[in-house]
N, CA, C and O of each residue as an XYZ file, in Angstrom:
868
protein
N     -81.919    -11.834    -13.976
C     -81.256    -11.362    -15.252
C     -82.066    -10.171    -15.826
O     -81.445     -9.222    -16.306
N     -83.414    -10.172    -15.800
C     -84.306     -9.187    -16.284
C     -83.956     -7.841    -15.482
O     -83.832     -6.799    -16.126
N     -83.816     -7.843    -14.274
C     -83.426     -6.695    -13.445
C     -82.068     -6.037    -13.981
O     -81.919     -4.827    -14.154
N     -81.146     -6.974    -14.206
C     -79.873     -6.427    -14.713
C     -79.936     -5.673    -15.919
O     -79.382     -4.577    -16.003
N     -80.711     -6.298    -17.067
C     -80.882     -5.573    -18.249
C     -81.633     -4.317    -18.119
O     -81.329     -3.282    -18.712
N     -82.597     -4.448    -17.341
C     -83.453     -3.144    -17.048
C     -82.590     -2.034    -16.470
O     -82.733     -0.858    -16.805
N     -81.599     -2.494    -15.500
C     -80.750     -1.391    -14.922
C     -79.737     -0.921    -15.927
O     -79.340      0.243    -15.984
N     -79.354     -1.863    -16.692
C     -78.227     -1.532    -17.687
C     -78.934     -0.458    -18.706
O     -78.311      0.579    -18.935
N     -80.054     -0.639    -19.251
C     -80.605      0.322    -20.127
C     -80.925      1.681    -19.484
O     -80.674      2.776    -19.989
N     -81.550      1.441    -18.226
C     -82.067      2.784    -17.560
C     -80.854      3.647    -17.161
O     -80.987      4.867    -17.062
N     -79.694      3.049    -16.933
C     -78.540      3.868    -16.547
C     -77.454      4.151    -17.786
O     -76.319      4.603    -17.637
N     -78.035      3.804    -18.942
C     -77.041      3.885    -20.102
C     -76.372      5.281    -20.221
O     -75.164      5.419    -20.414
N     -77.308      6.369    -20.083
C     -76.861      7.777    -20.397
C     -75.696      8.062    -19.269
O     -74.605      8.535    -19.585
N     -76.014      7.755    -18.058
C     -75.181      7.990    -17.026
C     -73.767      7.316    -17.140
O     -72.767      7.966    -16.836
N     -73.677      6.029    -17.571
C     -72.529      5.297    -17.814
C     -71.627      5.848    -19.027
O     -70.396      5.855    -19.035
N     -72.456      6.300    -20.028
C     -71.711      6.942    -21.234
C     -70.961      8.069    -20.851
O     -69.809      8.237    -21.250
N     -71.647      8.990    -19.969
C     -70.812     10.031    -19.550
C     -69.589      9.672    -18.727
O     -68.507     10.250    -18.834
N     -69.868      8.591    -17.830
C     -68.682      8.108    -17.070
C     -67.599      7.512    -17.713
O     -66.453      7.521    -17.262
N     -68.019      6.881    -18.989
C     -67.046      6.282    -19.861
C     -66.164      7.419    -20.434
O     -64.944      7.290    -20.532
N     -66.821      8.527    -20.805
C     -66.089      9.664    -21.499
C     -65.060     10.061    -20.454
O     -63.878     10.147    -20.790
N     -65.444     10.310    -19.197
C     -64.377     10.756    -18.102
C     -63.312      9.777    -17.919
O     -62.138     10.093    -17.725
N     -63.780      8.499    -17.991
C     -62.738      7.394    -17.848
C     -61.613      7.424    -18.880
O     -60.416      7.387    -18.596
N     -62.167      7.499    -20.202
C     -61.320      7.639    -21.342
C     -60.533      8.850    -21.374
O     -59.365      8.778    -21.756
N     -61.034      9.956    -21.017
C     -60.337     11.277    -20.975
C     -59.265     11.237    -20.038
O     -58.197     11.742    -20.383
N     -59.383     10.665    -18.793
C     -58.392     10.623    -17.741
C     -57.352      9.592    -18.214
O     -56.167      9.795    -17.950
N     -57.702      8.570    -18.852
C     -56.748      7.474    -19.267
C     -55.891      7.993    -20.392
O     -54.681      7.777    -20.318
N     -56.374      8.653    -21.425
C     -55.668      9.014    -22.480
C     -54.651     10.232    -22.138
O     -53.510     10.332    -22.589
N     -55.226     11.051    -21.336
C     -54.343     12.248    -20.963
C     -53.187     11.853    -20.052
O     -52.075     12.351    -20.230
N     -53.433     10.913    -19.014
C     -52.553     10.455    -18.219
C     -51.405      9.586    -18.868
O     -50.240      9.645    -18.476
N     -51.853      8.749    -19.930
C     -50.987      7.988    -20.726
C     -49.950      8.898    -21.612
O     -48.761      8.625    -21.772
N     -50.613      9.996    -22.138
C     -49.727     10.726    -23.050
C     -48.674     11.433    -22.070
O     -47.491     11.407    -22.408
N     -49.015     12.020    -20.954
C     -48.131     12.616    -20.122
C     -47.067     11.642    -19.630
O     -45.863     11.896    -19.658
N     -47.640     10.423    -19.144
C     -46.750      9.328    -18.867
C     -45.702      8.853    -19.914
O     -44.618      8.386    -19.564
N     -46.068      8.989    -21.192
C     -45.191      8.669    -22.300
C     -43.953      9.624    -22.278
O     -42.807      9.236    -22.503
N     -44.319     10.986    -21.966
C     -43.193     11.974    -21.930
C     -42.315     11.631    -20.784
O     -41.101     11.539    -20.967
N     -42.884     11.420    -19.520
C     -42.162     11.139    -18.435
C     -41.293      9.765    -18.636
O     -40.126      9.686    -18.254
N     -41.933      8.779    -19.224
C     -41.302      7.512    -19.358
C     -40.028      7.620    -20.370
O     -39.000      6.979    -20.154
N     -40.163      8.379    -21.354
C     -39.055      8.672    -22.371
C     -38.048      9.298    -21.624
O     -36.898      8.860    -21.653
N     -38.373     10.316    -20.930
C     -37.365     11.193    -20.223
C     -36.569     10.394    -19.333
O     -35.346     10.362    -19.472
N     -37.184      9.713    -18.384
C     -36.459      8.953    -17.322
C     -35.875      7.617    -18.006
O     -34.887      7.087    -17.498
N     -36.438      7.103    -19.083
C     -35.967      6.004    -19.735
C     -34.574      6.297    -20.418
O     -33.690      5.441    -20.460
N     -34.432      7.589    -20.962
C     -33.214      7.929    -21.520
C     -32.131      8.327    -20.523
O     -30.933      8.226    -20.788
N     -32.646      8.823    -19.267
C     -31.664      9.002    -18.250
C     -31.087      7.699    -17.869
O     -29.902      7.673    -17.539
N     -31.787      6.611    -17.874
C     -31.385      5.300    -17.417
C     -30.273      4.728    -18.253
O     -29.398      4.008    -17.771
N     -30.338      5.089    -19.593
C     -29.324      4.539    -20.475
C     -28.144      5.358    -20.726
O     -27.295      4.970    -21.528
N     -28.022      6.520    -20.067
C     -26.816      7.256    -20.057
C     -25.677      6.782    -19.342
O     -25.840      5.835    -18.574
N     -24.575      7.282    -19.471
C     -23.381      6.795    -18.799
C     -23.126      7.595    -17.543
O     -22.198      7.312    -16.786
N     -24.032      8.687    -17.312
C     -23.777      9.565    -16.157
C     -24.553      9.010    -15.031
O     -25.781      8.920    -15.056
N     -23.756      8.613    -13.970
C     -24.368      7.958    -12.774
C     -25.363      8.685    -12.047
O     -26.295      8.090    -11.506
N     -25.215     10.110    -11.986
C     -26.091     10.868    -11.207
C     -27.450     10.841    -11.873
O     -28.449     10.812    -11.155
N     -27.571     10.849    -13.290
C     -28.784     10.810    -14.043
C     -29.442      9.368    -13.835
O     -30.664      9.260    -13.725
N     -28.612      8.297    -13.788
C     -29.128      6.967    -13.561
C     -29.757      6.793    -12.243
O     -30.738      6.068    -12.082
N     -29.154      7.502    -11.238
C     -29.690      7.442     -9.909
C     -30.905      8.154     -9.775
O     -31.796      7.684     -9.067
N     -31.074      9.387    -10.455
C     -32.375     10.071    -10.402
C     -33.499      9.169    -10.953
O     -34.567      9.034    -10.357
N     -33.194      8.530    -12.171
C     -34.141      7.657    -12.711
C     -34.506      6.453    -11.838
O     -35.654      6.009    -11.823
N     -33.574      5.964    -11.157
C     -33.822      4.867    -10.404
C     -34.734      5.247     -9.169
O     -35.678      4.549     -8.801
N     -34.356      6.405     -8.583
C     -35.034      6.947     -7.426
C     -36.407      7.257     -7.795
O     -37.302      7.023     -6.982
N     -36.699      7.815     -9.064
C     -38.157      7.952     -9.538
C     -38.850      6.668     -9.524
O     -39.915      6.539     -8.920
N     -38.243      5.622    -10.221
C     -38.991      4.441    -10.416
C     -39.281      3.798     -9.003
O     -40.350      3.252     -8.729
N     -38.179      3.926     -8.104
C     -38.366      3.370     -6.719
C     -39.573      3.899     -5.986
O     -40.324      3.152     -5.358
N     -39.738      5.180     -6.076
C     -40.806      5.922     -5.515
C     -42.094      5.500     -5.985
O     -42.977      5.211     -5.177
N     -42.297      5.433     -7.366
C     -43.479      5.033     -8.082
C     -43.920      3.504     -7.688
O     -45.046      3.148     -7.344
N     -42.813      2.736     -7.818
C     -43.231      1.241     -7.486
C     -43.453      0.865     -5.915
O     -44.083     -0.100     -5.483
N     -42.805      1.826     -5.205
C     -42.913      1.474     -3.702
C     -44.083      2.120     -2.990
O     -44.287      1.772     -1.827
N     -44.874      3.020     -3.551
C     -46.157      3.495     -2.976
C     -47.220      3.104     -3.747
O     -47.053      2.819     -4.933
N     -48.469      3.047     -3.129
C     -49.619      2.675     -3.887
C     -50.118      3.944     -4.684
O     -49.877      5.106     -4.359
N     -50.807      3.560     -5.712
C     -51.223      4.728     -6.610
C     -52.313      5.537     -5.893
O     -52.374      6.745     -6.119
N     -53.165      4.968     -5.057
C     -54.214      5.718     -4.380
C     -53.442      6.645     -3.440
O     -53.949      7.753     -3.266
N     -52.312      6.376     -2.814
C     -51.626      7.341     -2.009
C     -51.021      8.508     -2.837
O     -51.026      9.670     -2.432
N     -50.495      8.108     -4.039
C     -50.039      9.160     -4.948
C     -51.132     10.191     -5.236
O     -50.838     11.384     -5.172
N     -52.331      9.823     -5.539
C     -53.397     10.563     -5.889
C     -53.889     11.408     -4.873
O     -54.242     12.558     -5.135
N     -53.953     10.844     -3.517
C     -54.408     11.383     -2.350
C     -53.433     12.684     -2.060
O     -53.888     13.795     -1.787
N     -52.093     12.398     -2.155
C     -51.079     13.469     -1.897
C     -51.321     14.587     -2.779
O     -51.308     15.738     -2.341
N     -51.572     14.286     -4.161
C     -51.725     15.397     -5.044
C     -53.029     16.107     -4.681
O     -53.026     17.335     -4.603
N     -54.164     15.393     -4.450
C     -55.327     15.978     -4.232
C     -55.536     16.797     -3.044
O     -55.987     17.942     -3.054
N     -55.148     16.076     -1.937
C     -55.254     16.620     -0.570
C     -54.140     17.394     -0.132
O     -54.286     18.379      0.591
N     -53.006     16.981     -0.547
C     -51.665     17.591     -0.047
C     -51.431     18.953     -0.928
O     -51.380     20.017     -0.311
N     -51.310     18.952     -2.120
C     -50.838     19.939     -2.857
C     -52.111     21.110     -3.029
O     -51.915     22.277     -3.370
N     -53.305     20.574     -2.744
C     -54.417     21.583     -2.798
C     -54.234     22.570     -1.695
O     -54.828     23.646     -1.766
N     -53.458     22.293     -0.675
C     -53.197     23.325      0.357
C     -52.387     24.547     -0.086
O     -52.426     25.679      0.397
N     -51.642     24.090     -1.104
C     -50.724     25.078     -1.806
C     -51.172     25.663     -3.071
O     -50.948     26.838     -3.364
N     -51.822     24.820     -3.840
C     -52.423     25.397     -5.139
C     -53.697     24.502     -5.372
O     -53.727     23.308     -5.074
N     -54.634     25.119     -5.873
C     -55.880     24.336     -6.270
C     -55.781     23.471     -7.446
O     -55.512     23.949     -8.549
N     -55.973     22.289     -7.276
C     -55.877     21.180     -8.421
C     -57.185     20.676     -8.580
O     -57.719     20.149     -7.604
N     -57.885     20.766     -9.824
C     -59.144     20.328    -10.090
C     -59.017     18.687    -10.024
O     -57.948     18.115    -10.237
N     -60.138     18.057     -9.728
C     -60.173     16.644     -9.475
C     -59.654     15.877    -10.642
O     -58.953     14.880    -10.468
N     -59.998     16.340    -11.903
C     -59.646     15.702    -13.113
C     -58.147     15.639    -13.242
O     -57.539     14.604    -13.515
N     -57.526     16.948    -13.002
C     -56.006     16.918    -13.145
C     -55.147     16.147    -12.019
O     -54.087     15.564    -12.242
N     -55.752     16.241    -10.843
C     -55.265     15.552     -9.717
C     -55.037     14.031    -10.029
O     -53.966     13.473     -9.787
N     -56.139     13.391    -10.592
C     -56.122     12.027    -10.984
C     -55.228     11.909    -12.065
O     -54.350     11.047    -12.035
N     -55.361     12.730    -13.079
C     -54.505     12.623    -14.372
C     -53.092     12.615    -14.096
O     -52.368     11.765    -14.614
N     -52.593     13.606    -13.226
C     -51.158     13.830    -12.880
C     -50.715     12.602    -11.969
O     -49.601     12.083    -12.039
N     -51.634     12.242    -11.186
C     -51.237     11.101    -10.330
C     -51.109      9.786    -11.123
O     -50.214      8.996    -10.821
N     -51.897      9.542    -12.044
C     -51.781      8.356    -12.870
C     -50.638      8.468    -13.761
O     -49.911      7.503    -13.993
N     -50.451      9.677    -14.292
C     -49.192      9.853    -15.237
C     -47.850      9.668    -14.552
O     -46.936      9.070    -15.120
N     -47.726     10.191    -13.304
C     -46.462      9.960    -12.616
C     -46.217      8.570    -12.247
O     -45.096      8.060    -12.252
N     -47.343      7.945    -11.914
C     -47.269      6.437    -11.570
C     -46.871      5.534    -12.695
O     -45.947      4.721    -12.651
N     -47.818      5.805    -13.900
C     -47.472      5.008    -15.073
C     -46.207      5.418    -15.725
O     -45.603      4.578    -16.394
N     -45.746      6.607    -15.604
C     -44.461      6.940    -16.164
C     -43.328      6.181    -15.704
O     -42.378      5.964    -16.457
N     -43.369      5.723    -14.407
C     -42.231      4.888    -13.927
C     -42.126      3.571    -14.507
O     -41.042      3.011    -14.673
N     -43.366      3.015    -14.852
C     -43.416      1.662    -15.508
C     -43.063      1.813    -16.976
O     -42.452      0.913    -17.552
N     -43.460      3.019    -17.649
C     -43.141      3.135    -18.982
C     -41.677      3.430    -19.125
O     -41.093      2.970    -20.106
N     -41.067      4.105    -18.302
C     -39.553      4.308    -18.320
C     -38.769      2.888    -18.438
O     -37.769      2.711    -19.134
N     -39.344      2.006    -17.709
C     -38.587      0.635    -17.860
C     -38.860     -0.118    -19.029
O     -38.017     -0.863    -19.527
N     -40.212      0.072    -19.575
C     -40.485     -0.585    -20.850
C     -39.663      0.057    -21.983
O     -39.111     -0.667    -22.812
N     -39.569      1.375    -22.038
C     -38.774      2.106    -22.986
C     -37.370      1.823    -22.933
O     -36.761      1.621    -23.983
N     -36.737      1.783    -21.720
C     -35.491      1.540    -21.575
C     -35.066      0.165    -21.923
O     -33.940     -0.039    -22.378
N     -35.972     -0.844    -21.716
C     -35.721     -2.217    -22.077
C     -35.835     -2.375    -23.592
O     -35.060     -3.136    -24.172
N     -36.775     -1.685    -24.264
C     -36.842     -1.816    -25.665
C     -35.661     -1.243    -26.515
O     -35.247     -1.782    -27.541
N     -35.169     -0.097    -25.978
C     -34.121      0.541    -26.678
C     -32.912     -0.304    -26.356
O     -32.038     -0.356    -27.222
N     -32.735     -0.988    -25.208
C     -31.569     -1.735    -24.914
C     -31.505     -3.058    -25.650
O     -30.429     -3.615    -25.864
N     -32.702     -3.565    -26.045
C     -32.866     -4.730    -26.861
C     -32.354     -4.637    -28.311
O     -32.076     -5.634    -28.977
N     -32.243     -3.288    -28.783
C     -31.708     -3.257    -30.104
C     -30.278     -3.376    -30.197
O     -29.548     -2.822    -29.375
N     -29.803     -4.120    -31.223
C     -28.274     -4.444    -31.351
C     -27.418     -3.166    -31.459
O     -27.604     -2.260    -32.271
N     -26.546     -3.222    -30.611
C     -25.612     -2.062    -30.623
C     -24.876     -1.820    -31.866
O     -24.274     -0.760    -32.038
N     -24.899     -2.744    -32.731
C     -24.274     -2.583    -34.094
C     -25.022     -1.648    -34.894
O     -24.369     -1.023    -35.730
N     -26.357     -1.405    -34.803
C     -27.133     -0.582    -35.499
C     -26.695      0.932    -35.116
O     -26.557      1.810    -35.968
N     -26.517      1.105    -33.886
C     -26.056      2.421    -33.578
C     -24.642      2.679    -34.253
O     -24.418      3.779    -34.758
N     -23.765      1.752    -34.263
C     -22.430      1.916    -34.956
C     -22.697      2.208    -36.417
O     -22.161      3.146    -37.007
N     -23.615      1.296    -37.018
C     -23.839      1.450    -38.524
C     -24.394      2.915    -38.771
O     -23.972      3.511    -39.762
N     -25.227      3.478    -38.016
C     -25.772      4.795    -38.159
C     -24.632      5.775    -38.109
O     -24.560      6.632    -38.990
N     -23.747      5.718    -37.159
C     -22.559      6.532    -37.016
C     -21.670      6.407    -38.254
O     -21.090      7.398    -38.697
N     -21.560      5.262    -38.788
C     -20.577      5.074    -39.847
C     -21.225      5.713    -41.157
O     -20.528      5.982    -42.135
N     -22.438      5.913    -41.123
C     -23.051      6.658    -42.227
C     -23.103      8.104    -42.171
O     -23.679      8.728    -43.062
N     -22.481      8.755    -41.078
C     -22.367     10.131    -40.925
C     -23.419     10.693    -40.062
O     -23.566     11.910    -39.953
N     -24.223      9.753    -39.387
C     -25.425     10.313    -38.591
C     -24.758     10.670    -37.251
O     -23.737     10.118    -36.840
N     -25.404     11.612    -36.630
C     -25.077     11.923    -35.261
C     -25.651     10.952    -34.313
O     -26.547     10.242    -34.771
N     -25.309     10.778    -33.064
C     -25.891      9.847    -32.079
C     -27.354     10.155    -31.922
O     -28.075      9.158    -31.902
N     -27.966     11.359    -31.802
C     -29.233     11.661    -31.697
C     -30.001     11.428    -32.875
O     -31.181     11.093    -32.768
N     -29.381     11.590    -34.145
C     -30.164     11.265    -35.331
C     -30.378      9.793    -35.547
O     -31.425      9.317    -35.985
N     -29.279      9.087    -35.198
C     -29.378      7.671    -35.208
C     -30.317      7.050    -34.360
O     -30.956      6.076    -34.757
N     -30.483      7.584    -33.073
C     -31.526      7.249    -32.175
C     -32.776      7.445    -32.631
O     -33.631      6.569    -32.497
N     -33.050      8.712    -33.270
C     -34.402      9.086    -33.761
C     -34.851      8.365    -34.960
O     -36.044      8.103    -35.111
N     -33.892      8.006    -35.883
C     -34.354      7.473    -37.206
C     -34.160      5.925    -37.242
O     -34.872      5.261    -37.995
N     -33.162      5.291    -36.406
C     -32.946      3.911    -36.598
C     -33.441      3.161    -35.284
O     -34.227      2.215    -35.329
N     -32.886      3.691    -34.072
C     -33.146      2.912    -32.929
C     -34.630      2.939    -32.380
O     -35.235      1.920    -32.044
N     -35.128      4.170    -32.331
C     -36.494      4.470    -31.679
C     -37.649      3.762    -32.462
O     -38.525      3.166    -31.835
N     -37.658      3.824    -33.860
C     -38.715      3.170    -34.705
C     -38.793      1.638    -34.236
O     -39.866      1.083    -33.996
N     -37.569      1.028    -34.134
C     -37.595     -0.496    -33.914
C     -37.992     -0.704    -32.377
O     -38.736     -1.615    -32.014
N     -37.502      0.102    -31.636
C     -37.811      0.001    -30.157
C     -39.199      0.125    -29.898
O     -39.781     -0.630    -29.119
N     -39.824      1.155    -30.590
C     -41.325      1.351    -30.452
C     -42.068      0.195    -30.994
O     -43.043     -0.201    -30.356
N     -41.747     -0.364    -32.036
C     -42.452     -1.705    -32.559
C     -42.420     -2.759    -31.543
O     -43.425     -3.427    -31.299
N     -41.239     -2.944    -30.908
C     -41.027     -4.082    -29.967
C     -41.873     -3.700    -28.636
O     -42.343     -4.607    -27.949
N     -42.042     -2.448    -28.316
C     -42.824     -2.205    -27.016
C     -44.283     -2.077    -27.190
O     -45.032     -1.919    -26.226
N     -44.711     -2.146    -28.458
C     -46.217     -2.157    -28.553
C     -47.030     -2.960    -27.711
O     -48.020     -2.442    -27.194
N     -46.723     -4.279    -27.476
C     -47.492     -5.273    -26.661
C     -47.490     -4.686    -25.038
O     -48.462     -4.714    -24.282
N     -46.374     -4.248    -24.780
C     -46.132     -3.790    -23.335
C     -46.763     -2.480    -23.169
O     -47.333     -2.241    -22.105
N     -46.722     -1.580    -24.129
C     -47.403     -0.331    -23.958
C     -48.980     -0.409    -24.037
O     -49.725      0.361    -23.431
N     -49.358     -1.353    -24.793
C     -50.826     -1.625    -24.913
C     -51.389     -2.241    -23.507
O     -52.474     -1.917    -23.024
N     -50.557     -3.100    -22.975
C     -50.978     -3.775    -21.689
C     -50.956     -2.673    -20.559
O     -51.783     -2.698    -19.648
N     -49.996     -1.724    -20.652
C     -49.941     -0.690    -19.602
C     -51.072      0.385    -19.804
O     -51.543      0.984    -18.837
N     -51.463      0.592    -21.009
C     -52.593      1.453    -21.289
C     -53.894      0.862    -20.679
O     -54.704      1.603    -20.121
N     -54.072     -0.354    -20.778
C     -55.186     -1.157    -20.265
C     -55.127     -1.051    -18.676
O     -56.142     -0.783    -18.034
N     -53.983     -1.258    -18.115
C     -53.826     -1.202    -16.665
C     -54.118      0.234    -16.163
O     -54.669      0.452    -15.085
N     -53.725      1.163    -16.991
C     -54.069      2.705    -16.768
C     -55.493      2.874    -16.789
O     -56.008      3.576    -15.918
N     -56.192      2.330    -17.660
C     -57.714      2.390    -17.757
C     -58.322      2.038    -16.467
O     -59.018      2.809    -15.805
N     -58.010      0.785    -16.132
C     -58.606      0.197    -14.922
C     -58.171      0.856    -13.666
O     -58.972      0.913    -12.734
N     -56.983      1.358    -13.548
C     -56.466      2.108    -12.393
C     -57.238      3.459    -12.265
O     -57.350      3.993    -11.162
N     -57.778      4.019    -13.413
C     -58.490      5.173    -13.271
C     -59.751      5.192    -12.469
O     -60.291      6.245    -12.131
N     -60.216      3.983    -12.166
C     -61.363      3.822    -11.330
C     -61.179      4.382     -9.865
O     -62.119      4.637     -9.111
N     -59.815      4.541     -9.557
C     -59.471      5.129     -8.104
C     -59.948      6.618     -8.079
O     -60.062      7.219     -7.011
N     -60.194      7.133     -9.155
C     -60.640      8.502     -9.181
C     -61.892      8.739     -8.407
O     -62.128      9.783     -7.798
N     -62.624      7.776     -8.466
C     -63.968      7.712     -7.537
C     -63.843      8.082     -6.222
O     -64.768      8.658     -5.650
N     -62.594      7.765     -5.559
C     -62.401      7.939     -4.210
C     -62.136      9.435     -3.836
O     -62.101      9.748     -2.646
N     -61.958     10.328     -4.774
C     -61.833     11.685     -4.628
C     -63.137     12.371     -5.321
O     -63.197     13.579     -5.549
N     -64.026     11.577     -5.583
C     -65.279     12.224     -5.972
C     -65.573     12.485     -7.490
O     -66.468     13.232     -7.882
N     -64.744     11.806     -8.273
C     -64.904     12.024     -9.736
C     -65.922     10.916    -10.350
O     -65.870      9.721    -10.061
N     -66.710     11.412    -11.104
C     -67.829     10.415    -11.577
C     -67.395      9.943    -12.860
O     -67.916     10.381    -13.886
N     -66.411      9.019    -12.886
C     -66.001      8.233    -14.078
C     -66.929      6.873    -13.980
O     -67.912      6.798    -13.243
N     -66.532      5.961    -14.715
C     -67.304      4.651    -14.694
C     -67.477      4.059    -13.401
O     -68.597      3.630    -13.122
N     -66.588      3.970    -12.604
C     -66.745      3.225    -11.313
C     -67.488      4.188    -10.286
O     -68.263      3.784     -9.420
N     -67.146      5.502    -10.500
C     -67.864      6.536     -9.696
C     -69.314      6.556     -9.904
O     -70.066      6.703     -8.941
N     -69.784      6.410    -11.173
C     -71.187      6.354    -11.437
C     -71.793      5.144    -10.738
O     -72.789      5.262    -10.024
N     -71.170      3.951    -10.955
C     -71.536      2.835    -10.375
C     -71.766      2.908     -8.808
O     -72.773      2.462     -8.258
N     -70.776      3.484     -8.197
C     -70.774      3.627     -6.837
C     -72.002      4.490     -6.276
O     -72.780      4.178     -5.376
N     -71.972      5.551     -6.975
C     -73.081      6.520     -6.637
C     -74.561      6.042     -6.853
O     -75.434      6.177     -5.996
N     -74.754      5.473     -8.084
C     -76.081      4.836     -8.321
C     -76.364      3.634     -7.370
O     -77.497      3.454     -6.925
N     -75.347      2.834     -7.072
C     -75.546      1.706     -6.147
C     -75.994      2.154     -4.906
O     -76.995      1.663     -4.384
N     -75.250      3.170     -4.315
C     -75.764      3.728     -3.005
C     -77.016      4.332     -2.905
O     -77.731      4.220     -1.909
N     -77.339      5.039     -4.011
C     -78.586      5.811     -4.113
C     -79.809      4.781     -4.207
O     -80.877      4.984     -3.631
N     -79.546      3.677     -4.976
C     -80.677      2.803     -5.196
C     -80.694      1.523     -4.491
O     -81.496      0.623     -4.739
N     -79.574      1.469     -3.404
C     -79.443      0.347     -2.509
C     -79.257     -0.976     -3.324
O     -79.721     -2.047     -2.932
N     -78.543     -0.832     -4.488
C     -78.458     -2.027     -5.346
C     -76.989     -2.076     -5.794
O     -76.744     -1.949     -6.993
N     -76.029     -2.246     -4.935
C     -74.600     -2.097     -5.331
C     -74.313     -3.254     -6.372
O     -73.758     -3.005     -7.442
N     -74.709     -4.515     -6.021
C     -74.318     -5.625     -6.914
C     -74.631     -5.420     -8.363
O     -73.807     -5.684     -9.238
N     -75.762     -4.971     -8.599
C     -76.378     -4.906    -10.002
C     -75.461     -3.827    -10.782
O     -74.965     -4.046    -11.887
N     -75.314     -2.684    -10.079
C     -74.443     -1.679    -10.676
C     -73.082     -2.090    -10.894
O     -72.491     -1.750    -11.920
N     -72.505     -2.842     -9.947
C     -71.160     -3.237    -10.177
C     -70.945     -4.259    -11.336
O     -69.913     -4.297    -12.005
N     -72.072     -5.126    -11.520
C     -72.118     -5.942    -12.642
C     -72.185     -5.253    -14.011
O     -71.631     -5.689    -15.020
N     -72.924     -4.123    -13.946
C     -73.166     -3.376    -15.090
C     -71.814     -2.523    -15.498
O     -71.462     -2.424    -16.674
N     -71.179     -1.988    -14.536
C     -69.903     -1.382    -14.722
C     -68.861     -2.373    -15.236
O     -68.046     -2.073    -16.109
N     -68.926     -3.522    -14.673
C     -67.959     -4.534    -15.130
C     -68.100     -4.853    -16.596
O     -67.102     -5.153    -17.252
N     -69.398     -4.797    -17.178
C     -69.535     -4.966    -18.603
C     -68.893     -3.956    -19.361
O     -68.180     -4.272    -20.313
N     -69.091     -2.633    -19.000
C     -68.578     -1.572    -19.650
C     -66.970     -1.741    -19.740
O     -66.360     -1.600    -20.800
N     -66.382     -2.045    -18.563
C     -64.900     -2.281    -18.512
C     -64.504     -3.352    -19.412
O     -63.527     -3.186    -20.142
N     -65.147     -4.398    -19.430
C     -64.944     -5.598    -20.234
C     -64.953     -5.387    -21.756
O     -64.188     -5.981    -22.515
N     -65.950     -4.426    -22.172
C     -66.091     -3.985    -23.551
C     -64.886     -3.161    -24.013
O     -64.258     -3.397    -25.045
N     -64.629     -2.195    -23.171
C     -63.504     -1.217    -23.538
C     -62.260     -1.942    -23.633
O     -61.495     -1.722    -24.571
N     -61.940     -2.971    -22.541
C     -60.658     -3.610    -22.656
C     -60.606     -4.512    -23.817
O     -59.566     -4.656    -24.459
N     -61.681     -5.113    -24.098
C     -61.648     -6.030    -25.307
C     -61.509     -5.189    -26.627
O     -60.845     -5.675    -27.543
N     -62.063     -4.022    -26.774
C     -61.792     -3.319    -27.991
C     -60.301     -2.877    -27.984
O     -59.635     -2.961    -29.016
N     -59.825     -2.448    -26.929
C     -58.373     -1.924    -26.830
C     -57.379     -3.263    -27.183
O     -56.360     -3.116    -27.859
N     -57.764     -4.483    -26.687
C     -56.906     -5.458    -26.812
C     -56.946     -5.818    -28.394
O     -55.907     -6.122    -28.979
N     -58.083     -5.771    -28.994
C     -58.031     -6.187    -30.462
C     -57.323     -4.981    -31.219
O     -56.588     -5.309    -32.151
N     -57.436     -3.797    -30.972
C     -56.722     -2.735    -31.597
C     -55.212     -2.817    -31.420
O     -54.459     -2.561    -32.360
N     -54.755     -3.183    -30.183
C     -53.344     -3.334    -29.955
C     -52.758     -4.507    -30.802
O     -51.659     -4.416    -31.350
N     -53.582     -5.655    -30.880
C     -53.224     -6.808    -31.676
C     -53.190     -6.425    -33.098
O     -52.276     -6.898    -33.772
N     -54.025     -5.659    -33.647
C     -54.102     -5.282    -35.135
C     -52.839     -4.454    -35.334
O     -52.114     -4.666    -36.306
N     -52.551     -3.478    -34.397
C     -51.409     -2.501    -34.663
C     -50.130     -3.431    -34.567
O     -49.241     -3.308    -35.409
N     -50.042     -4.274    -33.640
C     -48.834     -5.029    -33.516
C     -48.562     -5.862    -34.770
O     -47.419     -5.973    -35.212
N     -49.701     -6.490    -35.382
C     -49.427     -7.327    -36.592
C     -49.135     -6.471    -37.740
O     -48.351     -6.856    -38.608
N     -49.759     -5.248    -37.805
C     -49.385     -4.283    -38.880
C     -47.953     -3.791    -38.919
O     -47.340     -3.627    -39.974
N     -47.431     -3.554    -37.665
C     -46.089     -3.047    -37.650
C     -45.007     -4.102    -37.701
O     -43.838     -3.879    -38.018
N     -45.554     -5.372    -37.329
C     -44.522     -6.522    -37.489
C     -44.260     -6.998    -38.992
O     -43.321     -7.732    -39.300
N     -45.151     -6.519    -39.844
C     -44.948     -6.885    -41.316
C     -43.550     -6.630    -41.851
O     -42.955     -7.433    -42.570
N     -43.046     -5.419    -41.442
C     -41.823     -4.948    -41.963
C     -40.533     -5.634    -41.280
O     -39.390     -5.421    -41.685
N     -40.817     -6.412    -40.288
C     -39.657     -7.156    -39.659
C     -39.163     -8.198    -40.328
O     -38.221     -8.840    -39.864
């Protein structure tokens, strides 16, 4: 136990830098994934079959291939055509992967809103897009908060795969220090504490946000 705390304190500066890169990748990837998720989610709810097929194909590819394969394709495959920095290879890989899941979350949230509200908006003289923006989307967003929060946490943990292409995020720091000091187990336990702390904070934040938004329901 003493050795654990000694290692935790001695490596604090290194893991803080690793935490910064973990959060940076997660936030950037999730924001891009939200855009992708909304785009393909809207394609899914259209009545145009070709657009629905495109959305289905995207989700099929994302769900059918491992995330590490998608990151490797971006990093090792596309770098033969265009140079992609490690940070953006991981970020884009995560974003494309998470976007497939967010598209289903967004589609499900929009579909859960009673169709009568769309008709009510149209009866007030609103266009379909205005009704969607002012009436449907705010309610769909509130309903999707728990799922979006869970997906953000999953994205955070999946960012650990960045270490496989040399990025020094949290797990990358643990892996490097563990191999350097021949003490993998201690550093794995240390990085586990950091992940547990971040996930706990995010879980509490999502719960508070969910409760706050549900007051108006």
